[in-house]
Predicted model as a PDB file, atoms N, CA, C, CB and O in Angstrom, pLDDT in the B-factor column:
MODEL        1                                                                  
ATOM      1  N   MET A   1       4.220  23.627  -9.687  1.00 84.00           N  
ATOM      2  CA  MET A   1       4.326  23.231 -11.077  1.00 84.00           C  
ATOM      3  C   MET A   1       2.922  23.048 -11.655  1.00 84.00           C  
ATOM      4  CB  MET A   1       5.160  21.932 -11.219  1.00 84.00           C  
ATOM      5  O   MET A   1       2.012  22.579 -10.970  1.00 84.00           O  
ATOM      6  N   THR A   2       2.767  23.413 -12.885  1.00 90.00           N  
ATOM      7  CA  THR A   2       1.489  23.183 -13.557  1.00 90.00           C  
ATOM      8  C   THR A   2       1.400  21.710 -13.960  1.00 90.00           C  
ATOM      9  CB  THR A   2       1.333  24.114 -14.805  1.00 90.00           C  
ATOM     10  O   THR A   2       2.400  20.993 -13.955  1.00 90.00           O  
ATOM     11  N   ASP A   3       0.197  21.275 -14.307  1.00 91.00           N  
ATOM     12  CA  ASP A   3       0.020  19.885 -14.738  1.00 91.00           C  
ATOM     13  C   ASP A   3       0.886  19.576 -15.955  1.00 91.00           C  
ATOM     14  CB  ASP A   3      -1.457  19.605 -15.057  1.00 91.00           C  
ATOM     15  O   ASP A   3       1.480  18.502 -16.046  1.00 91.00           O  
ATOM     16  N   GLU A   4       0.952  20.514 -16.878  1.00 94.00           N  
ATOM     17  CA  GLU A   4       1.770  20.320 -18.090  1.00 94.00           C  
ATOM     18  C   GLU A   4       3.253  20.205 -17.735  1.00 94.00           C  
ATOM     19  CB  GLU A   4       1.555  21.489 -19.081  1.00 94.00           C  
ATOM     20  O   GLU A   4       3.966  19.384 -18.312  1.00 94.00           O  
ATOM     21  N   GLN A   5       3.717  21.018 -16.797  1.00 94.00           N  
ATOM     22  CA  GLN A   5       5.123  20.951 -16.373  1.00 94.00           C  
ATOM     23  C   GLN A   5       5.434  19.629 -15.694  1.00 94.00           C  
ATOM     24  CB  GLN A   5       5.451  22.108 -15.427  1.00 94.00           C  
ATOM     25  O   GLN A   5       6.508  19.061 -15.896  1.00 94.00           O  
ATOM     26  N   VAL A   6       4.499  19.136 -14.888  1.00 94.00           N  
ATOM     27  CA  VAL A   6       4.706  17.853 -14.213  1.00 94.00           C  
ATOM     28  C   VAL A   6       4.784  16.731 -15.246  1.00 94.00           C  
ATOM     29  CB  VAL A   6       3.567  17.576 -13.192  1.00 94.00           C  
ATOM     30  O   VAL A   6       5.666  15.876 -15.167  1.00 94.00           O  
ATOM     31  N   LEU A   7       3.872  16.728 -16.209  1.00 94.00           N  
ATOM     32  CA  LEU A   7       3.911  15.702 -17.253  1.00 94.00           C  
ATOM     33  C   LEU A   7       5.227  15.749 -18.022  1.00 94.00           C  
ATOM     34  CB  LEU A   7       2.732  15.877 -18.219  1.00 94.00           C  
ATOM     35  O   LEU A   7       5.821  14.709 -18.306  1.00 94.00           O  
ATOM     36  N   GLN A   8       5.679  16.944 -18.355  1.00 96.00           N  
ATOM     37  CA  GLN A   8       6.944  17.106 -19.071  1.00 96.00           C  
ATOM     38  C   GLN A   8       8.114  16.616 -18.222  1.00 96.00           C  
ATOM     39  CB  GLN A   8       7.155  18.577 -19.466  1.00 96.00           C  
ATOM     40  O   GLN A   8       9.015  15.948 -18.728  1.00 96.00           O  
ATOM     41  N   PHE A   9       8.100  16.948 -16.932  1.00 95.00           N  
ATOM     42  CA  PHE A   9       9.156  16.520 -16.024  1.00 95.00           C  
ATOM     43  C   PHE A   9       9.220  14.998 -15.942  1.00 95.00           C  
ATOM     44  CB  PHE A   9       8.935  17.116 -14.633  1.00 95.00           C  
ATOM     45  O   PHE A   9      10.299  14.412 -16.038  1.00 95.00           O  
ATOM     46  N   VAL A  10       8.065  14.361 -15.764  1.00 95.00           N  
ATOM     47  CA  VAL A  10       8.015  12.901 -15.653  1.00 95.00           C  
ATOM     48  C   VAL A  10       8.481  12.257 -16.952  1.00 95.00           C  
ATOM     49  CB  VAL A  10       6.587  12.427 -15.304  1.00 95.00           C  
ATOM     50  O   VAL A  10       9.250  11.296 -16.929  1.00 95.00           O  
ATOM     51  N   GLN A  11       8.025  12.774 -18.070  1.00 96.00           N  
ATOM     52  CA  GLN A  11       8.403  12.215 -19.366  1.00 96.00           C  
ATOM     53  C   GLN A  11       9.910  12.365 -19.603  1.00 96.00           C  
ATOM     54  CB  GLN A  11       7.613  12.902 -20.499  1.00 96.00           C  
ATOM     55  O   GLN A  11      10.562  11.420 -20.046  1.00 96.00           O  
ATOM     56  N   THR A  12      10.459  13.531 -19.315  1.00 96.00           N  
ATOM     57  CA  THR A  12      11.879  13.778 -19.505  1.00 96.00           C  
ATOM     58  C   THR A  12      12.714  12.915 -18.566  1.00 96.00           C  
ATOM     59  CB  THR A  12      12.194  15.253 -19.287  1.00 96.00           C  
ATOM     60  O   THR A  12      13.749  12.383 -18.967  1.00 96.00           O  
ATOM     61  N   SER A  13      12.272  12.776 -17.329  1.00 95.00           N  
ATOM     62  CA  SER A  13      12.996  11.958 -16.356  1.00 95.00           C  
ATOM     63  C   SER A  13      12.997  10.499 -16.769  1.00 95.00           C  
ATOM     64  CB  SER A  13      12.381  12.106 -14.965  1.00 95.00           C  
ATOM     65  O   SER A  13      14.025   9.828 -16.675  1.00 95.00           O  
ATOM     66  N   ALA A  14      11.858  10.002 -17.226  1.00 95.00           N  
ATOM     67  CA  ALA A  14      11.775   8.615 -17.673  1.00 95.00           C  
ATOM     68  C   ALA A  14      12.708   8.379 -18.858  1.00 95.00           C  
ATOM     69  CB  ALA A  14      10.327   8.255 -18.053  1.00 95.00           C  
ATOM     70  O   ALA A  14      13.385   7.353 -18.926  1.00 95.00           O  
ATOM     71  N   LEU A  15      12.742   9.309 -19.769  1.00 95.00           N  
ATOM     72  CA  LEU A  15      13.621   9.188 -20.927  1.00 95.00           C  
ATOM     73  C   LEU A  15      15.082   9.182 -20.499  1.00 95.00           C  
ATOM     74  CB  LEU A  15      13.364  10.328 -21.916  1.00 95.00           C  
ATOM     75  O   LEU A  15      15.870   8.367 -20.977  1.00 95.00           O  
ATOM     76  N   ALA A  16      15.445  10.094 -19.595  1.00 96.00           N  
ATOM     77  CA  ALA A  16      16.834  10.175 -19.129  1.00 96.00           C  
ATOM     78  C   ALA A  16      17.252   8.918 -18.379  1.00 96.00           C  
ATOM     79  CB  ALA A  16      17.020  11.395 -18.231  1.00 96.00           C  
ATOM     80  O   ALA A  16      18.414   8.517 -18.442  1.00 96.00           O  
ATOM     81  N   LEU A  17      16.312   8.290 -17.667  1.00 96.00           N  
ATOM     82  CA  LEU A  17      16.630   7.097 -16.883  1.00 96.00           C  
ATOM     83  C   LEU A  17      16.415   5.802 -17.654  1.00 96.00           C  
ATOM     84  CB  LEU A  17      15.799   7.075 -15.632  1.00 96.00           C  
ATOM     85  O   LEU A  17      16.703   4.718 -17.148  1.00 96.00           O  
ATOM     86  N   GLY A  18      15.914   5.914 -18.867  1.00 94.00           N  
ATOM     87  CA  GLY A  18      15.686   4.726 -19.681  1.00 94.00           C  
ATOM     88  C   GLY A  18      14.524   3.875 -19.179  1.00 94.00           C  
ATOM     89  O   GLY A  18      14.545   2.652 -19.314  1.00 94.00           O  
ATOM     90  N   LEU A  19      13.512   4.518 -18.600  1.00 93.00           N  
ATOM     91  CA  LEU A  19      12.357   3.788 -18.070  1.00 93.00           C  
ATOM     92  C   LEU A  19      11.236   3.761 -19.094  1.00 93.00           C  
ATOM     93  CB  LEU A  19      11.864   4.423 -16.756  1.00 93.00           C  
ATOM     94  O   LEU A  19      11.136   4.662 -19.927  1.00 93.00           O  
ATOM     95  N   PRO A  20      10.390   2.737 -19.041  1.00 89.00           N  
ATOM     96  CA  PRO A  20       9.242   2.706 -19.949  1.00 89.00           C  
ATOM     97  C   PRO A  20       8.351   3.920 -19.695  1.00 89.00           C  
ATOM     98  CB  PRO A  20       8.433   1.391 -19.772  1.00 89.00           C  
ATOM     99  O   PRO A  20       8.110   4.289 -18.546  1.00 89.00           O  
ATOM    100  N   ALA A  21       7.863   4.539 -20.770  1.00 89.00           N  
ATOM    101  CA  ALA A  21       7.153   5.807 -20.590  1.00 89.00           C  
ATOM    102  C   ALA A  21       5.962   5.938 -21.522  1.00 89.00           C  
ATOM    103  CB  ALA A  21       8.095   6.967 -20.810  1.00 89.00           C  
ATOM    104  O   ALA A  21       5.890   6.889 -22.299  1.00 89.00           O  
ATOM    105  N   ASP A  22       5.019   4.990 -21.456  1.00 93.00           N  
ATOM    106  CA  ASP A  22       3.812   5.171 -22.256  1.00 93.00           C  
ATOM    107  C   ASP A  22       2.935   6.233 -21.584  1.00 93.00           C  
ATOM    108  CB  ASP A  22       3.033   3.817 -22.420  1.00 93.00           C  
ATOM    109  O   ASP A  22       3.150   6.572 -20.420  1.00 93.00           O  
ATOM    110  N   GLU A  23       1.970   6.744 -22.304  1.00 94.00           N  
ATOM    111  CA  GLU A  23       1.168   7.873 -21.812  1.00 94.00           C  
ATOM    112  C   GLU A  23       0.434   7.556 -20.520  1.00 94.00           C  
ATOM    113  CB  GLU A  23       0.167   8.291 -22.863  1.00 94.00           C  
ATOM    114  O   GLU A  23       0.351   8.408 -19.635  1.00 94.00           O  
ATOM    115  N   ALA A  24      -0.096   6.356 -20.396  1.00 95.00           N  
ATOM    116  CA  ALA A  24      -0.842   5.981 -19.187  1.00 95.00           C  
ATOM    117  C   ALA A  24       0.089   5.952 -17.974  1.00 95.00           C  
ATOM    118  CB  ALA A  24      -1.525   4.599 -19.372  1.00 95.00           C  
ATOM    119  O   ALA A  24      -0.282   6.415 -16.895  1.00 95.00           O  
ATOM    120  N   ARG A  25       1.279   5.417 -18.147  1.00 95.00           N  
ATOM    121  CA  ARG A  25       2.231   5.347 -17.040  1.00 95.00           C  
ATOM    122  C   ARG A  25       2.678   6.744 -16.631  1.00 95.00           C  
ATOM    123  CB  ARG A  25       3.449   4.491 -17.425  1.00 95.00           C  
ATOM    124  O   ARG A  25       2.770   7.050 -15.442  1.00 95.00           O  
ATOM    125  N   ILE A  26       2.952   7.587 -17.614  1.00 95.00           N  
ATOM    126  CA  ILE A  26       3.370   8.961 -17.317  1.00 95.00           C  
ATOM    127  C   ILE A  26       2.272   9.686 -16.536  1.00 95.00           C  
ATOM    128  CB  ILE A  26       3.701   9.729 -18.626  1.00 95.00           C  
ATOM    129  O   ILE A  26       2.566  10.419 -15.592  1.00 95.00           O  
ATOM    130  N   ALA A  27       1.028   9.487 -16.920  1.00 95.00           N  
ATOM    131  CA  ALA A  27      -0.091  10.135 -16.228  1.00 95.00           C  
ATOM    132  C   ALA A  27      -0.188   9.652 -14.780  1.00 95.00           C  
ATOM    133  CB  ALA A  27      -1.415   9.860 -16.970  1.00 95.00           C  
ATOM    134  O   ALA A  27      -0.434  10.453 -13.878  1.00 95.00           O  
ATOM    135  N   ARG A  28       0.003   8.343 -14.550  1.00 96.00           N  
ATOM    136  CA  ARG A  28      -0.062   7.808 -13.185  1.00 96.00           C  
ATOM    137  C   ARG A  28       1.067   8.351 -12.326  1.00 96.00           C  
ATOM    138  CB  ARG A  28      -0.010   6.280 -13.205  1.00 96.00           C  
ATOM    139  O   ARG A  28       0.845   8.756 -11.185  1.00 96.00           O  
ATOM    140  N   VAL A  29       2.280   8.362 -12.873  1.00 95.00           N  
ATOM    141  CA  VAL A  29       3.430   8.863 -12.120  1.00 95.00           C  
ATOM    142  C   VAL A  29       3.251  10.354 -11.829  1.00 95.00           C  
ATOM    143  CB  VAL A  29       4.750   8.615 -12.901  1.00 95.00           C  
ATOM    144  O   VAL A  29       3.565  10.813 -10.731  1.00 95.00           O  
ATOM    145  N   ALA A  30       2.755  11.099 -12.795  1.00 96.00           N  
ATOM    146  CA  ALA A  30       2.526  12.538 -12.598  1.00 96.00           C  
ATOM    147  C   ALA A  30       1.508  12.782 -11.486  1.00 96.00           C  
ATOM    148  CB  ALA A  30       2.043  13.193 -13.910  1.00 96.00           C  
ATOM    149  O   ALA A  30       1.665  13.710 -10.694  1.00 96.00           O  
ATOM    150  N   ALA A  31       0.468  11.956 -11.424  1.00 96.00           N  
ATOM    151  CA  ALA A  31      -0.534  12.105 -10.371  1.00 96.00           C  
ATOM    152  C   ALA A  31       0.089  11.865  -8.998  1.00 96.00           C  
ATOM    153  CB  ALA A  31      -1.707  11.136 -10.600  1.00 96.00           C  
ATOM    154  O   ALA A  31      -0.184  12.606  -8.055  1.00 96.00           O  
ATOM    155  N   HIS A  32       0.917  10.842  -8.884  1.00 96.00           N  
ATOM    156  CA  HIS A  32       1.607  10.568  -7.618  1.00 96.00           C  
ATOM    157  C   HIS A  32       2.559  11.706  -7.269  1.00 96.00           C  
ATOM    158  CB  HIS A  32       2.379   9.235  -7.697  1.00 96.00           C  
ATOM    159  O   HIS A  32       2.664  12.098  -6.106  1.00 96.00           O  
ATOM    160  N   PHE A  33       3.248  12.231  -8.267  1.00 94.00           N  
ATOM    161  CA  PHE A  33       4.184  13.334  -8.050  1.00 94.00           C  
ATOM    162  C   PHE A  33       3.443  14.559  -7.514  1.00 94.00           C  
ATOM    163  CB  PHE A  33       4.926  13.685  -9.362  1.00 94.00           C  
ATOM    164  O   PHE A  33       3.906  15.195  -6.567  1.00 94.00           O  
ATOM    165  N   LYS A  34       2.306  14.893  -8.107  1.00 95.00           N  
ATOM    166  CA  LYS A  34       1.520  16.049  -7.657  1.00 95.00           C  
ATOM    167  C   LYS A  34       1.046  15.861  -6.214  1.00 95.00           C  
ATOM    168  CB  LYS A  34       0.309  16.270  -8.588  1.00 95.00           C  
ATOM    169  O   LYS A  34       1.049  16.806  -5.425  1.00 95.00           O  
ATOM    170  N   ARG A  35       0.638  14.634  -5.878  1.00 95.00           N  
ATOM    171  CA  ARG A  35       0.193  14.353  -4.512  1.00 95.00           C  
ATOM    172  C   ARG A  35       1.356  14.515  -3.530  1.00 95.00           C  
ATOM    173  CB  ARG A  35      -0.398  12.925  -4.416  1.00 95.00           C  
ATOM    174  O   ARG A  35       1.183  15.087  -2.454  1.00 95.00           O  
ATOM    175  N   THR A  36       2.527  14.018  -3.893  1.00 94.00           N  
ATOM    176  CA  THR A  36       3.710  14.139  -3.041  1.00 94.00           C  
ATOM    177  C   THR A  36       4.117  15.598  -2.896  1.00 94.00           C  
ATOM    178  CB  THR A  36       4.876  13.318  -3.613  1.00 94.00           C  
ATOM    179  O   THR A  36       4.506  16.029  -1.811  1.00 94.00           O  
ATOM    180  N   GLU A  37       4.029  16.358  -3.979  1.00 92.00           N  
ATOM    181  CA  GLU A  37       4.345  17.782  -3.936  1.00 92.00           C  
ATOM    182  C   GLU A  37       3.406  18.516  -2.972  1.00 92.00           C  
ATOM    183  CB  GLU A  37       4.250  18.396  -5.347  1.00 92.00           C  
ATOM    184  O   GLU A  37       3.845  19.389  -2.223  1.00 92.00           O  
ATOM    185  N   ALA A  38       2.127  18.166  -2.988  1.00 92.00           N  
ATOM    186  CA  ALA A  38       1.152  18.798  -2.096  1.00 92.00           C  
ATOM    187  C   ALA A  38       1.473  18.480  -0.637  1.00 92.00           C  
ATOM    188  CB  ALA A  38      -0.278  18.332  -2.441  1.00 92.00           C  
ATOM    189  O   ALA A  38       1.369  19.354   0.223  1.00 92.00           O  
ATOM    190  N   MET A  39       1.863  17.234  -0.351  1.00 92.00           N  
ATOM    191  CA  MET A  39       2.225  16.868   1.021  1.00 92.00           C  
ATOM    192  C   MET A  39       3.471  17.626   1.474  1.00 92.00           C  
ATOM    193  CB  MET A  39       2.460  15.349   1.129  1.00 92.00           C  
ATOM    194  O   MET A  39       3.537  18.083   2.615  1.00 92.00           O  
ATOM    195  N   ALA A  40       4.442  17.759   0.601  1.00 91.00           N  
ATOM    196  CA  ALA A  40       5.676  18.471   0.945  1.00 91.00           C  
ATOM    197  C   ALA A  40       5.388  19.940   1.223  1.00 91.00           C  
ATOM    198  CB  ALA A  40       6.710  18.340  -0.186  1.00 91.00           C  
ATOM    199  O   ALA A  40       5.951  20.513   2.156  1.00 91.00           O  
ATOM    200  N   GLN A  41       4.524  20.553   0.429  1.00 91.00           N  
ATOM    201  CA  GLN A  41       4.174  21.955   0.662  1.00 91.00           C  
ATOM    202  C   GLN A  41       3.458  22.122   1.996  1.00 91.00           C  
ATOM    203  CB  GLN A  41       3.296  22.486  -0.479  1.00 91.00           C  
ATOM    204  O   GLN A  41       3.678  23.107   2.701  1.00 91.00           O  
ATOM    205  N   PHE A  42       2.605  21.167   2.343  1.00 90.00           N  
ATOM    206  CA  PHE A  42       1.916  21.218   3.626  1.00 90.00           C  
ATOM    207  C   PHE A  42       2.935  21.149   4.765  1.00 90.00           C  
ATOM    208  CB  PHE A  42       0.888  20.066   3.741  1.00 90.00           C  
ATOM    209  O   PHE A  42       2.851  21.922   5.719  1.00 90.00           O  
ATOM    210  N   LEU A  43       3.885  20.236   4.671  1.00 84.00           N  
ATOM    211  CA  LEU A  43       4.881  20.087   5.725  1.00 84.00           C  
ATOM    212  C   LEU A  43       5.799  21.295   5.828  1.00 84.00           C  
ATOM    213  CB  LEU A  43       5.702  18.845   5.487  1.00 84.00           C  
ATOM    214  O   LEU A  43       6.293  21.601   6.914  1.00 84.00           O  
ATOM    215  N   ASP A  44       6.036  21.982   4.730  1.00 85.00           N  
ATOM    216  CA  ASP A  44       6.862  23.193   4.762  1.00 85.00           C  
ATOM    217  C   ASP A  44       6.224  24.284   5.614  1.00 85.00           C  
ATOM    218  CB  ASP A  44       7.094  23.714   3.344  1.00 85.00           C  
ATOM    219  O   ASP A  44       6.928  25.146   6.140  1.00 85.00           O  
ATOM    220  N   HIS A  45       4.906  24.258   5.757  1.00 86.00           N  
ATOM    221  CA  HIS A  45       4.204  25.297   6.504  1.00 86.00           C  
ATOM    222  C   HIS A  45       3.938  24.925   7.962  1.00 86.00           C  
ATOM    223  CB  HIS A  45       2.903  25.608   5.826  1.00 86.00           C  
ATOM    224  O   HIS A  45       3.354  25.716   8.703  1.00 86.00           O  
ATOM    225  N   VAL A  46       4.362  23.726   8.383  1.00 84.00           N  
ATOM    226  CA  VAL A  46       4.180  23.320   9.774  1.00 84.00           C  
ATOM    227  C   VAL A  46       5.261  23.994  10.610  1.00 84.00           C  
ATOM    228  CB  VAL A  46       4.237  21.760   9.927  1.00 84.00           C  
ATOM    229  O   VAL A  46       6.446  23.934  10.281  1.00 84.00           O  
ATOM    230  N   ASN A  47       4.842  24.629  11.681  1.00 84.00           N  
ATOM    231  CA  ASN A  47       5.782  25.352  12.524  1.00 84.00           C  
ATOM    232  C   ASN A  47       6.284  24.423  13.631  1.00 84.00           C  
ATOM    233  CB  ASN A  47       5.122  26.624  13.124  1.00 84.00           C  
ATOM    234  O   ASN A  47       5.656  24.300  14.682  1.00 84.00           O  
ATOM    235  N   CYS A  48       7.416  23.775  13.384  1.00 78.00           N  
ATOM    236  CA  CYS A  48       8.013  22.868  14.365  1.00 78.00           C  
ATOM    237  C   CYS A  48       9.436  23.325  14.649  1.00 78.00           C  
ATOM    238  CB  CYS A  48       7.994  21.392  13.857  1.00 78.00           C  
ATOM    239  O   CYS A  48      10.171  23.700  13.735  1.00 78.00           O  
ATOM    240  N   PRO A  49       9.819  23.293  15.918  1.00 79.00           N  
ATOM    241  CA  PRO A  49      11.215  23.630  16.219  1.00 79.00           C  
ATOM    242  C   PRO A  49      12.145  22.573  15.634  1.00 79.00           C  
ATOM    243  CB  PRO A  49      11.436  23.753  17.749  1.00 79.00           C  
ATOM    244  O   PRO A  49      11.791  21.397  15.547  1.00 79.00           O  
ATOM    245  N   THR A  50      13.320  23.002  15.240  1.00 73.00           N  
ATOM    246  CA  THR A  50      14.249  22.072  14.583  1.00 73.00           C  
ATOM    247  C   THR A  50      14.734  20.974  15.504  1.00 73.00           C  
ATOM    248  CB  THR A  50      15.435  22.822  14.043  1.00 73.00           C  
ATOM    249  O   THR A  50      15.133  19.910  15.029  1.00 73.00           O  
ATOM    250  N   ASP A  51      14.712  21.200  16.812  1.00 75.00           N  
ATOM    251  CA  ASP A  51      15.194  20.173  17.727  1.00 75.00           C  
ATOM    252  C   ASP A  51      14.077  19.238  18.206  1.00 75.00           C  
ATOM    253  CB  ASP A  51      15.858  20.826  18.919  1.00 75.00           C  
ATOM    254  O   ASP A  51      14.305  18.412  19.090  1.00 75.00           O  
ATOM    255  N   LEU A  52      12.887  19.357  17.640  1.00 76.00           N  
ATOM    256  CA  LEU A  52      11.769  18.519  18.042  1.00 76.00           C  
ATOM    257  C   LEU A  52      12.085  17.041  17.809  1.00 76.00           C  
ATOM    258  CB  LEU A  52      10.503  18.919  17.279  1.00 76.00           C  
ATOM    259  O   LEU A  52      11.834  16.197  18.669  1.00 76.00           O  
ATOM    260  N   GLU A  53      12.627  16.751  16.657  1.00 73.00           N  
ATOM    261  CA  GLU A  53      13.002  15.373  16.341  1.00 73.00           C  
ATOM    262  C   GLU A  53      14.385  15.404  15.724  1.00 73.00           C  
ATOM    263  CB  GLU A  53      11.966  14.693  15.376  1.00 73.00           C  
ATOM    264  O   GLU A  53      14.550  15.695  14.540  1.00 73.00           O  
ATOM    265  N   ILE A  54      15.356  15.105  16.529  1.00 73.00           N  
ATOM    266  CA  ILE A  54      16.747  15.166  16.076  1.00 73.00           C  
ATOM    267  C   ILE A  54      17.012  14.014  15.111  1.00 73.00           C  
ATOM    268  CB  ILE A  54      17.732  15.111  17.283  1.00 73.00           C  
ATOM    269  O   ILE A  54      16.640  12.869  15.368  1.00 73.00           O  
ATOM    270  N   ALA A  55      17.652  14.337  14.013  1.00 75.00           N  
ATOM    271  CA  ALA A  55      17.980  13.312  13.026  1.00 75.00           C  
ATOM    272  C   ALA A  55      19.026  12.354  13.591  1.00 75.00           C  
ATOM    273  CB  ALA A  55      18.489  13.957  11.718  1.00 75.00           C  
ATOM    274  O   ALA A  55      19.930  12.750  14.327  1.00 75.00           O  
ATOM    275  N   GLU A  56      18.875  11.086  13.225  1.00 78.00           N  
ATOM    276  CA  GLU A  56      19.852  10.099  13.672  1.00 78.00           C  
ATOM    277  C   GLU A  56      21.189  10.339  12.987  1.00 78.00           C  
ATOM    278  CB  GLU A  56      19.354   8.672  13.390  1.00 78.00           C  
ATOM    279  O   GLU A  56      21.255  10.829  11.860  1.00 78.00           O  
ATOM    280  N   ILE A  57      22.233   9.988  13.687  1.00 81.00           N  
ATOM    281  CA  ILE A  57      23.574  10.040  13.110  1.00 81.00           C  
ATOM    282  C   ILE A  57      23.947   8.623  12.721  1.00 81.00           C  
ATOM    283  CB  ILE A  57      24.622  10.656  14.111  1.00 81.00           C  
ATOM    284  O   ILE A  57      23.874   7.703  13.535  1.00 81.00           O  
ATOM    285  N   TYR A  58      24.346   8.457  11.476  1.00 82.00           N  
ATOM    286  CA  TYR A  58      24.695   7.129  10.994  1.00 82.00           C  
ATOM    287  C   TYR A  58      26.003   6.675  11.637  1.00 82.00           C  
ATOM    288  CB  TYR A  58      24.810   7.120   9.451  1.00 82.00           C  
ATOM    289  O   TYR A  58      27.028   7.349  11.532  1.00 82.00           O  
ATOM    290  N   CYS A  59      25.952   5.547  12.288  1.00 82.00           N  
ATOM    291  CA  CYS A  59      27.150   4.954  12.895  1.00 82.00           C  
ATOM    292  C   CYS A  59      27.207   3.504  12.417  1.00 82.00           C  
ATOM    293  CB  CYS A  59      27.122   5.047  14.491  1.00 82.00           C  
ATOM    294  O   CYS A  59      26.451   2.664  12.905  1.00 82.00           O  
ATOM    295  N   PRO A  60      28.087   3.204  11.476  1.00 83.00           N  
ATOM    296  CA  PRO A  60      28.147   1.828  10.960  1.00 83.00           C  
ATOM    297  C   PRO A  60      28.576   0.865  12.060  1.00 83.00           C  
ATOM    298  CB  PRO A  60      29.121   1.734   9.761  1.00 83.00           C  
ATOM    299  O   PRO A  60      29.373   1.207  12.933  1.00 83.00           O  
ATOM    300  N   LYS A  61      28.031  -0.344  11.998  1.00 84.00           N  
ATOM    301  CA  LYS A  61      28.366  -1.371  12.971  1.00 84.00           C  
ATOM    302  C   LYS A  61      29.826  -1.751  12.818  1.00 84.00           C  
ATOM    303  CB  LYS A  61      27.460  -2.607  12.806  1.00 84.00           C  
ATOM    304  O   LYS A  61      30.318  -1.974  11.712  1.00 84.00           O  
ATOM    305  N   GLN A  62      30.507  -1.819  13.950  1.00 84.00           N  
ATOM    306  CA  GLN A  62      31.915  -2.195  13.920  1.00 84.00           C  
ATOM    307  C   GLN A  62      32.044  -3.692  13.680  1.00 84.00           C  
ATOM    308  CB  GLN A  62      32.618  -1.794  15.233  1.00 84.00           C  
ATOM    309  O   GLN A  62      31.347  -4.492  14.304  1.00 84.00           O  
ATOM    310  N   ILE A  63      32.929  -4.057  12.784  1.00 84.00           N  
ATOM    311  CA  ILE A  63      33.155  -5.463  12.468  1.00 84.00           C  
ATOM    312  C   ILE A  63      34.216  -5.992  13.421  1.00 84.00           C  
ATOM    313  CB  ILE A  63      33.589  -5.655  10.973  1.00 84.00           C  
ATOM    314  O   ILE A  63      35.315  -5.443  13.507  1.00 84.00           O  
ATOM    315  N   ALA A  64      33.882  -7.062  14.138  1.00 80.00           N  
ATOM    316  CA  ALA A  64      34.833  -7.632  15.089  1.00 80.00           C  
ATOM    317  C   ALA A  64      35.978  -8.320  14.326  1.00 80.00           C  
ATOM    318  CB  ALA A  64      34.119  -8.641  16.043  1.00 80.00           C  
ATOM    319  O   ALA A  64      35.746  -9.016  13.338  1.00 80.00           O  
ATOM    320  N   PRO A  65      37.211  -8.116  14.798  1.00 74.00           N  
ATOM    321  CA  PRO A  65      38.355  -8.745  14.097  1.00 74.00           C  
ATOM    322  C   PRO A  65      38.396 -10.245  14.235  1.00 74.00           C  
ATOM    323  CB  PRO A  65      39.647  -8.183  14.609  1.00 74.00           C  
ATOM    324  O   PRO A  65      39.297 -10.890  13.699  1.00 74.00           O  
TER     325      PRO A  65                                                      
ENDMDL                                                                          
END                                                                             
């Protein structure tokens, strides 16, 4: 995403969620979003086998009667 697209995305999301969205806040959130996007792209290129770290299966605790 371009910087302009990220700013638009953050602004639109804040509006849809009813969050405060002054220009300074939007700029800060956009910067964090870009950093997170860069980390995700880096992880997408890591060559790891899918069974390296098996995801946990959620098992809710049984409530004793």
